[in-house]
FIMARGU-363101 format. One record per residue: residue in three letters; x, z, y of N, C-alpha, C in turn. Coordinates in pm, whole numbers, plus 50000, padded with zeros to 5 digits. Atoms other than C-alpha are relative to their C-alpha. Layout:
BEGIN
ALAXZYXZYXZY...
***
This chain:
BEGIN
GLY501134991050013699059816777639500025010850108ARG499904989549898700339844077870499814994250140LEU500185006449870700439819678162498524998050030CYS501455001849982696769811378109499345013250038GLU500604987149975695879848178099500355005250139ASN499584995449867697899856178411499274992850112CYS500735007749900696109828578600498575005050017MET501414995649996692749844178516499825013950057ILE500184985949965693259881178568500005001950152GLY500114997349858692079892078913499444988550081ASN500575011549929690809857379004498505002350021PRO501444998249977687339858079167499144992649898GLN500715007850100686319832178907500545002949859GLU499314996650125687979850578620499184996349877HIS500815002650120685069848078373499774985149980SER500215014550011684399811678451501284993149952LEU498735005950041688089803078416500305002849853ARG499724996450138688469821978091499134991749905ALA500895008050084685479803877947500464985649989ARG499635014250000686719769478051501374997349941LEU498635002050051690309775177941500165004549855THR499934994950137689439788077593500774990949907GLN499405009250096690429757177401501494998350026LEU498595001549965693699752177590500785012749966HIS499344987250023694579789077569500285002049852CYS499834997750144694029791177193500884989349937THR499135010450053695739757977129501465003950015VAL498634995449977698919771977283500335011649907LYS499754988250084698569804677093500164996149854TYR499875004550138698139786076762501464997049966PHE498675004750027701679773276798501105010150031VAL498874991949955703759799276980499785015149989GLU500294985950017702039832776921499355002249865PRO500664997650128700739849576606498574994749999PHE501295007050009697719829376496498835009850010GLN501104990450005695609860676441499575004850139THR500334995049867695769870076812498954991350070SER500995008849938693539840476895498575004949979ALA501354994750024690559859576752499525007950121ALA500384992149883690549884077042499834991150122THR500125009549888691119855377287498654993049997ALA501285006850013688069837277152498835009550029GLN501054990249974685969869177162499865002650150ASN500034997849855686929875677525499444987950074ALA500515012249936686219839577615498484998949983TYR501455000250023682769841977458499305009650095ASN500624990249910681969873477656500014995250144SER499915005149863683209857677980499044988350023ALA500915011549988681229825877916498555004650013ARG501374994749989678059846077865499775005850138ILE500124994249865678689864978191499874989050105ALA500005011049903679329832178373498834990449980GLY501125008950028676259815778219500434986349949ASP499435012550049678429788978058499714998849850VAL500435000950140676569781077735500944991349918ASP499155009250076678779751977632501275006849952ASN498744993750038681989771977637499785012849920ALA500324988650087680289802377484499914995349856MET500145005450135679379781077183501344995049947LEU498675004650040682849765377176500875011849958SER499224988150034684369800377170499655005149861LEU500404995850134682369808076858500664991249893VAL499305008950093683889777576688501455004349985VAL498594995750002687399789076784500125013149922TYR500004987250070686619824276660499904997749849THR500195003250141685449809676328501284994449939ILE498785006450051688579788376285501105010349976VAL498954989950013690919817676346499725009049880HIS500344990850108689059840076103500144993649863ILE499985006250132688749815275819501424997449951PHE498635003150039692469807375825500945012050000SER498994989449987693999841175899499485014349995ILE500524986449999691649871375887499345003049865PRO500514997350135690889887975548498625006749999ASP501374994650002687119892575582499014988549992LEU500885011650011685289861875456498535004049992ALA501394995750011682129881275370499435003650137GLY500444996649865681919895575722499854987750086LEU500075012449923682639861575873498774992049962HIS501175007450048679919845875658498735004950070LYS501194994349935677329869575803499984996650150LYS499935003149857678549864276160499664985350025MET500215014349979678459826576118498534996149993ILE501455002650003674779827376031499435002150140GLY500424997649861674229842576376500504989250094PHE499465010749916676509816576532499164987349988LEU500795012250024674509788276373498655000950070TYR501284998249932671259802776507500154998350151GLN499785001549856672699805276859500184985350039MET499735014149970673949769476850498754991649988ALA501265007450017670629756576720499025003250113LYS500894995849892668709776776978500334993050130HIS499575006349875670759762277262500164984849988GLU499965014550026670619727477105501384994050025ARG498625005349990674399723577100500344994149863ILE499975006050133674319699576807501434997149954GLY498625003150037677999689476816500725011849940VAL499314988250052679399724576776499265005749879LEU500784995350115676569732876534500474993249872ILE499605007250120677559705676290501465002949965ASN498624996050026681269713776330500065013449928THR499994986750059680539749976247499444999949858MET500525001350137678539739575940501114996649902ALA498885003550088681729724575797500785012549960TYR499284987650029683469758375824499145009649918PHE500914991450076680419776875694499984995849854ASN499995004950138680389754675385501275004249927THR498744996050060684039763075323499985014849963VAL500114985850030683439800475347499085002249881THR500954998950110680459796675115500664996149867ALA499315004450122682589777674862500985010549950LEU498994990250038685259804774864499405013249951ILE500594987350041682969834874837498984998349888GLY500905002950111680559817874596498545002350031ASN501404998149960677369823374794499394986350026VAL500485013849989675519790774735498604998850061ASP501365000849948672119800074875499935000350152SER499914999849854673329800475239499315012250062CYS500574987349951671899835775268498654998250070GLY501355001749947668399823075342499944994650141ILE500035006149867669239803075655498724991850016ASP501265007249972666069789275813500224985049988PRO499855014650018665589752875706499964992250131SER500105007049872664859744076069501384997550062ILE498645002149948668599747176141500564986949948GLY499575012950053669109716975918501425000149946MET498664999150058672179727675720500394986949933LYS499465012450059674389698775611501135003449903THR498894998650093676719695775315501234993050059HIS498815007149955680299683875356499804984849992ASN500225014450013679269649475229499114994650111GLU500895004249892676469647475483500725000150135ILE499244999449875678819657975763500994988550007PHE499145011850004681299631275653499234987550044GLN500815011749968678509605575677499654999650148ILE500314999349857677519617376026501224996250082ALA498765002849926681139616276144500344985149996GLU499675014150013681649581076011498984991250072TYR501055008049935678309567876138500125000450151THR499914998449854678859581776488501424997250051GLN498585002049965682619574276482500555011750081ASN499574987649934683219610276585501285004849933SER498724996850063686919615276516500265015149993LEU499814985550002686849652476604499235006249884LEU500804994950112684039659576359500634996049867LEU499335004550122685839638876096501215008749970HIS498844991350015688939659876155499595013549943HIS500434986850044687069692676112499524999949855VAL500544999950136685219683175795501074996349899THR498905003650090688349667375643500885012049972ILE499174988150018690459698475702499295010249912ASN500754990350080687699719975554499934996049853GLN500065004350140687319698875240501385001049935MET498644998650053691109698075198500305014849971TYR499824985650020691109736075233499415004349866VAL500684996650126688589739774950500744993849882ASP499325006950110690359713874733501355006449969CYS498694993850022693749730774784499865013149925TYR500124986950062692579765474692499384999449860PHE500555001650135690609753074392500774989849917ARG499035008350073693519730674288499454986549956ASP500505013550026691629697974300500884990350079TYR498985006649921694759680174412499794985050015LEU500235014449988693809644174338498924997250103SER501065001549900690599647774541500575002350140LEU499394997049871692639663274824500854988450049ALA499105010949962695239635574823499234987350035THR500825011849973692589608374810499325001150136LEU500664997649872690719623775102500994998950115ALA498995000549894693919627575305500374985650032GLU499665014149978694789590975257498874992750071LYS501165006349935691269580275353499935003950147TYR500044995249862691439601775668501064993150084ARG498915006249925694799587475775499734985250027MET500345014149979693429552175736498964998350110LYS501095000849903690539560475968500435004150140THR499614995349868692369577776252501485003150005GLN498604996849975695859581276395500145010950106LYS499974989749897694899607876649500645012849949LYS499384987350033696919639776652499105011450045ARG500834988449969695039672776642500825012749979VAL499234987750005696219708476685500055005949860MET500034994150133695209718076330500664991149895ASP499365009250096697209689676171501055006949914PHE499014993250083699749714976046499405004349867TYR500644996850127697199725475785499864987549914PHE500045012750071696769689075690501324997849927VAL498665001750057700539687475630500215009849884PHE499804989750102700559720075432499204996949873PHE500845002850116697639711575204500454987349928GLN499585012550060698809675975150501335001749926GLY498724997750064702319687975068499865007149866ILE500244992850125701119712774804499434990549896ALA500645009350094698909686074646500974989449951ALA499105011150034701549658674654501055004449897MET498934995950092704229679074479499465004449864CYS500634997150130701859691774210499674987049927LEU500305013050061700739655874149501274993049954ALA498725006150039704369644474141500485005849868ARG499594993950127705109669473862499134995249885ASP500945003750107702009659173668500094985349962THR500085014450024702349621373704501344992850000ASN498695006349986706049614573772499974987650090GLN500105011449908704939589974041500805003050127ASN499114997949887707489585674318499255001250133LYS500744999549872704819581074589499635014450036TRP500374986149972703779617474551501245008150040ARG498774993349964707379629574561500384997050146SER499655004149864708039609674879499105006750102LEU500944993649908704909623375042500295014950011GLY499684985849997705819658874945501235002950083GLU498774998349922709309655375089499744998150149LYS500345002449860707859641475411499285012250060CYS500724988249952705549671575441500955011750024VAL499014989449981708489695475398500764997750131THR499285003449877710359677275677499175003050123THR500904997749886707359678775910499805014950025MET500214985649984706739715675843501255006850052ASN498744994549950710409723075907500124998150151GLN500005002649856710029707176251499055009550073LEU500984991049938706999729376322500555014250012LEU499494986450001709009760676246500625004050133GLU499374996749872710789758076582498995005350102TYR501024995149909707479765576754499615014449969SER500444986550036706619796976558500425003449857THR499634994950133708339814776271498815007349939TRP501134992050048705309837676245498964991349929ASN501105008150051702779809976184500404990449889PHE499645011250088704769784375988501045003249894GLU498904997350093707569801775798499535000449854ASN500424998750141705619810875485499534986649944MET500445013350045704089775875468501204991549960LEU498805008050027707499759375488500685004749872ILE499294995050116709069782175227499234997049872LEU500795003150119706169776974986500114985249964LEU499785014350026706489739175024501394997749941GLN498655001350053710229742674962500065004849855ALA500054995150138709479762874647499444989249908GLU500615010650081707239735074519500954988149985LEU499045011150007709889708974602501175003649908ASN498944995750090712619729174428499544999349855TYR500565000750136710379731974122499944985549955LEU500095014250032709749694574132501384994249966ASN498655005150020713509688374148500755006949888GLY499384993350113714189711073853500955011150038ARG499154989049954715959737474062499245013249980ILE500884989150039714299766073880500355013150070ALA499594987449935716329795174018499684999750150MET500305001349858715989782274376498505000650025ALA501464999849987712269776874324499475014249993GLU500474986250016711759812374203500315008450124SER499634992649877713639826574502499114996050116SER500845004849890711589804874737498575005149989TYR501354994650018708269815574586499955014550048LYS499974985949961709229852074631500105001550152ALA499824999249855710359846074990498744995950074ALA501245004649937707149827375076498945011049996ILE500984989250016705039856174943500305011350098VAL499594989449907707019881775145499694996050144SER500255004849863706769860475462498525000350033ALA501454999949977703009855975426499485014250017HIS500414985949990702599893475371500425006050133ASP499474994249876704809903075666499284994650123HIS500675006349886702979878875896498485000449990ARG501424996850014699559890275774499114987949972PHE500835011150048698359857675622499625003049855ASN500404995450132696529873275330499654988449907ASN500405011450084695089840275207501204992349950GLU498825007550040698479823275201500915008449910GLU499304991450094700029853475030499394998549861ALA500695001850128697399849874758500344986549938LEU499665013350050698099812674729501434999849946GLY498614999350046701839819374701500125007349867LEU499994992550125701259845174429499454991649885GLU500605008450104699039821074239500964988949956LEU499095010950035701489792074255501265005349931TYR498864993850067704359815274161499655003749856GLY500444996550134702369827873865499914987849909ILE500095012350078701659792473748501404994949965PHE498615004050023705349783973788500625008049885LEU499434991550104706339813473569499404996849863VAL500665003450127703769805073301500534986849946GLU499535013250044704909768973292501465000049960ASN498594998950036708509780473254500235011149898ASN499924991150116707779802772953500255014650034LYS499974985849964707709835573145498555004650017VAL501464998349996704119842073051499585013750050VAL500404986549959703939879773092500185001950151GLN499744999049856705549878373436499024991450079GLY500945009049932703319849073530498615006150009LEU501324993850000700169867473430499945011550100GLN499964989149901701259897073643499824994750141GLN500145006049867701589874673949498594994650022LEU501365005249989698249858473878498995011250022GLU500864988349977696599892773860500115004750144LYS499814996349859698149901074197499294990150092ALA500685010349921696849868074335498505002450000ARG501444997450012693369876074206499585011650089GLU500324988549916693419909774381500074996450148GLU499885004049861694599894174707498844991050042TYR501165008349969691849868074691498755008550021LYS501134991049984689339896274649500065007350134VAL499834993649869690779914274953499604990350110TRP500365010349902690409881775147498484998150005GLY501445002150008686799880075033499634987549924ALA500245012650073687199848074829499695003249854ILE500374995150132685319861374528499934988849897LYS500095011150095684609827674368501394995149962LYS498625004050030688279818374397500655010349909ALA499454989550086689259851974244499494998349857ASP500575002350133686899844473954500664988149932ALA499335011850055688559810473909501395003649947VAL498694995450047691959827473881499855007949871LEU500244992450123690539851273622499744990749882GLU500265009750106689269821673420501324993749952PHE498715005850035692779806573432500835010249921ILE499284989550072694299839873324499515000849856ASP500564999350136691939841373026500414987849918LEU499595012250071692799805372936501455000949955VAL498594998550035696519812972945500155009649881LYS499924990150109696019843372720499554994149868LYS500545005950123694069822472470500884988949944THR499295012150043696339792072459501515001349991MET498554998450003699859805972500500385013649946GLN499484987450051701889832772331500695007650113PRO499404992549889702659859272596501275007249958CYS498764994350051706189864172476500905005150112GLY499244995149887707549870172825501454995350002LEU498625005150003710639849072763500434995650139
***
């Protein structure tokens, strides 16, 4: 990332270079620098692309900006509003590829915040649902679009705990493409969470094996960036310890994952860790403590801007209170 920046600064073609190197620059930063720093990189690339008259890379920079924000910046409501402007720009400039890619991310933000009316987006933009985007990707054999919409649907499924849907989608995606993409680490993370929850629920060895494989893969990613991958790895280890009946180790791992996510400013993953830890405690007869963690998760989801997800946690809290004795054992 720093090498890319050093090559640009002071160059007579600085703005043109920054615009054209956006994707490469951010790809490197995703792995070796704090993920959140890519937001400023994308913003600067957009400004340079506009100065250089490079519409294609200006629109691409907006996609990168969106990706960074949805995965690591706690302001989904603000992002939702900005994305409406992004969609209009892409439609105006007739950049259909990035427009449809961005729709996949917009749908995810909408699902998390609970705004289902798309904030009155002009019908002329031609908004597409995730299912419609899947159909476009398959019909056109566009592997990049398939990657984007798959990651987004897995994101929604993971946070709303629809693990069987997530696992089914992941398997379908792997059957369709073997290409490696920079965002595959989220594929590993989401699939790992789903697999180990399904393994506990079904006792099927295939889910256990898949979960263990995801832990191994995430452990390999840690050598690139402790900042970006540590909390993911520890949370997967917590789920694996729980699956293996190592209750004390699982509890320690949940706590460590939450601390890591907080320290590295991944508010969404901190909330997820709190939620999974709360569920773990409830399922192990520590109901009062579990409810406390779930309340913390709900508050963190609200800070993130995921209001619909926060409401879903509240519904689960109410269900626990109604169906279990909060003895706090």
